[in-house]
N, C-alpha and C positions, 0 to 999 in steps of 0.2 A: 894756276894762280893760287897762292896759299889763302886759306880761309881767314877772314878777319872777325869771325864771330867771337872767338876767344881772346881777342885783343883787349888790353886794359882800357877801361873807360873811366877816367878820373872824375868826370862830371856826374856819373851815375852812382850816387851814394844811397845808403839804406834809409836815410831820413826823407827821401823823396816819396811822396804819395802818387803813385802812377795812375790811380783810379780817380783822382780828384778832377772835377770839372770846373775850370775857371769861369768866373762870371763874364758874360758878354758885355763889353763896354763900347762906347762910340768909337774908340780908337781901333777896334777890331773890324769895323765896317769899312773895308778898303774900297768897296764898290761905290760908295757914296749914297745918294738919295735913291729911293725906289722908283722904278720906271713907271708903274701904274698905281692907281688908287684902288685900294680894297676896302670894302665896307660890309658890315653885317647888321641886320635889323632883327630884333627879338620883341615879340609882343608880351605884355604883362597883364595880369588880371586887374579888375577894377579896385579890389580891396588893397592892392599894393601901392596905389597912387600916393596916398598921404605919406607913407614911409619913404618912398623913393624921392619925393620932393624934398624931404628933410635931409636925406643921406646923399643927395646928388652932388653938392659942393665937394664933399670928400672924395667921391668917385672921380670927379673932373680933375681934382688936384693930383690924384695918384696917376691917372692916365696921361696927364700933361707932361709928367717926367719922362714918359716913354715916347712922347711925340704923337699921341693918339687923340683925335678929336671925338667928343661924344655929345649927343643931343638927347634930351628927354622930351618926347612928344606926348603931352597929357591929353590932347584931343583925340588922337588915334590910338593911344595906349601902347606906345612902342618906344624902344630904346635903340639908338643907332651908334655904332662906333666905326670910325674910318681912319685910314692913314693920312698923314700930311707930309709936307716937304721936310719937316723936322724929325720924322720917324727914322731912327737909325737901327732898330732891331726888327728884322723881318718877321720874327715869331711873336712880336708884341701884339699884332692884330688878332692872332689866335687866342692869346691870353685874355685880351679884352672881350672877345666873343664869349669865352667861357665865363667871364665875370658877369656880363649882363644876363647870361643864361641862369646863373645861380641867383642873381638878384630877382629874376622873374619867378623863381621857384621858392620864394620866401626865405632865402638864406640871408642872415644879417650881413650888413655891409662890411663890418670889420673882419668877419670870417671869409667873406667872398673876395676881399682884396688880397688875401694870402695867395690867390691863384697867380698873381703877377710875379711871384718869386719863381726862380728857376727850378728849385727842388720840390715844388708843390704842384700837384695836378688835381683835376676834378673829374668826377664821373657822375652822370645823371642816369640812373637805372630806371627803366620803364617796367613797372610791375603789374599794371592792369591786364596786359595781354598774357600774363603767365597763368592766370586763374580765370576760368570761364564763368563760374558761378559768382555772383556779386556778394552773396552772404558769406561764402567761404573766403572771398578776397578780403572783406572787412575784418573777419576774425583773424586771418593770418597776418594782416597788416598790424592789427593790435597786438598780436603775439610778438611781432618784431619790436614794438615799443616796450611791452612789459608793464607790470604794475608801477605806476608813478614814473614811467620811462626809465626803470632800473636796468632793463635789458639793453636799451640803447646806450645808456651811460657806460655800462661795462664793455660794450663793443667798441665804444669810442676810446676808452682807456687802453684796451688791449691792442688796437690797431693804430693808435696815434692819429686818428682822423676826426673830422667833424662830420656828423651825419644829420641830415634833416629829412624827415618823412613828411611829405606834403602831397595830398591828393593821390594821384596815380603814379608818382615818381618818388625815388629816394635819391637825394643829392649827397655826395660825399666829397670831402676835401682833405687832402693829405698826401703822404708819400705814395709812390707807385706800388710798393709792396703791400701797404695797408689798404689801398683801394682794391687790390686784387682779392684780399681776404674779405673785405666788406661785400663785394659783388658775389662771392661764393656763398656767404652766409645769407644774403638777401634772397638769392635764387633758390637756395635749399629751403628757406622758410616758406617761400611761395609754393614749393613742391611738397609741403606738409611735413617738413623735418624741423623739429623744434630747435630754436637758436641756442638753447642751453647746452646742447651737445657740442656745437662748434665753439662756444665760449670756453667750455672745459678743455677742449683740445688746444685752444690758443693759450690758455693759462699754463698748461703743461709745457708747451713749446717755449713760452717765455722763461720759465724756470730752467729748462734744459739749455737755453742759449747762454745762460750765465756760467755754465760749467765749461771751462776750456778743454777738458779731457774728452767731452762728448761732441766736440766741434765737428770732427770729420767722421763721425759714426752715424749709423742709421738710428732714427728715433722711433721706429715702428713698434718696438717692444715696450716703449713707455707710453705711447698714445693709447687712449681708450678705444676699444673695439666694440661698437654697438651692433648687435645682431637684430634683424627684423623679427618681431614676435607676432604671430598670428593670434587674433583674439579668440578664435574657436579652436577647440582641441580635435575637432573632426578632421580626419585626413582625407576622406573621400566625400564628394558632393552627394546630396540626397538623390539626385537623378543622374545616372550615368548614361549619357546618350552615346550609342554606338553608331559609328558611321557605316552606312550601307555601301556595299561594293558598287563601284561605278560601272554602269553598262551603257553603251551608246544607243541600245535599242529601247524603245518605249515598252512599258509593261503590256501584257496581253489583255485584250478587251474582255470584260466579263460577259458571259452569255446572256442574251436578252430573254424576255418572256416567250417570244416566238421560238427561239432556239431551244429552250427547255421543253416546250410543247412538241417540237419536232422530234427531239430525242426520246420523249416518252410515248410518242405515237398518238398524241391527243390533238394534234393540229387539225387533222382532216375529219375529226368526229363532229357530228352535228351539235347544235345548241342543246336540244333536249337530252341527248345522250350525255353531254357534259354535266347537266343538272342532275341526272340520275346517278352518275358516278360520284358526284360530290355528295349527294344525299346518302349513298351507300357508305362512303367513307365516314361521314358524320355519325351514322347509326352504329358503325363498327366501333368507333371510338367511345361512344356512349355505352355500348355493351361492355367494353373492357373496363371502363371506370365503374360501372354498376357492379360488376363481379368483384372488383377490388374492395369496394365499400362493404359488400355483403360479407366477405371474408373477415374484414376488420370487426364487424358487428358480432360475428359468430365466435370470435376468439374468447370472449368472456364466458361463453357457455360450454367450452371444451373442458372436460374433467382432467385434473392433473394426473400424471403418471404415478401409480401406486408402487411402493417399494417391494422388491422381490423377497424371497425367503432368506437368502444370504444376508441382505442388508438389514433385515429385522434381527437376525442373530447378532450381528455386529453391534447394533444399538443396545441390545440387552447386555452384552458383555461390558460395554462402556458404562452403563448405569450401575452394574454391580461393583465395578472398580471404584466409581465415585462414592458409593455408599460406604465401602470399606475405609 
């Protein structure tokens, strides 16, 4: 059978965008209503109660267009979203779940409602478990914000996302590519890598993307390469510990006092004899020390060596030469 791959296709023209994702409309839902009801409940802190009460009408109106019902429970401090018979998009309940998650994490309602769009996603990054020490965690979280939130604004502009740092989490809203970059920067910052290095790299990439000649080339030679610098110039540690060779046998036991007496032949000697021997050793040591001290005292009274006849002649010759 002849191949039909190379056959002319008059409907396939160059102006068609093959990567375009068409919006999902009620006409695309051929299956009809959903078979089961799905729901999600998210708790929110007490300080968000006033803001959520004001912003809830706008949230209800946006979810109503997707056929999603939502309730705000101020008594229990929770938000609930669930599907209805009018829900025509199966993924709408997942978008609504992300919406109430962001609202609970202090994200403003206008920014959080962008999650309902098809080309916008969200990511809630938990950063508290990335650092064990609380003081280090607070410093690194502040490093992510920067002075007057300048670092955070630069990161938002370079990644085309909205970032909210609140408590133990970082919430981000934007495209999938931007969210990936934000997660990488946040995790590196918590790992004690300053975000300014990542921001410089993103700025270089942004400029390189504008050049069509470098579109299909590697950008490694243009990106900054930061090497780790050790603070101390010392190459070796102060104390070098050498590992001992492993032996399965325990070390030999040190000889006891009885063993030493048996080797010296003093074990079977009587008590009086031992005292006598100890006294003799003590007297012998005293005698040796006494002689040493006596020699040191007699050094001052020893006459120095007198020069011989030849040495005297040499001294005379040197005196005559000096006088001339």
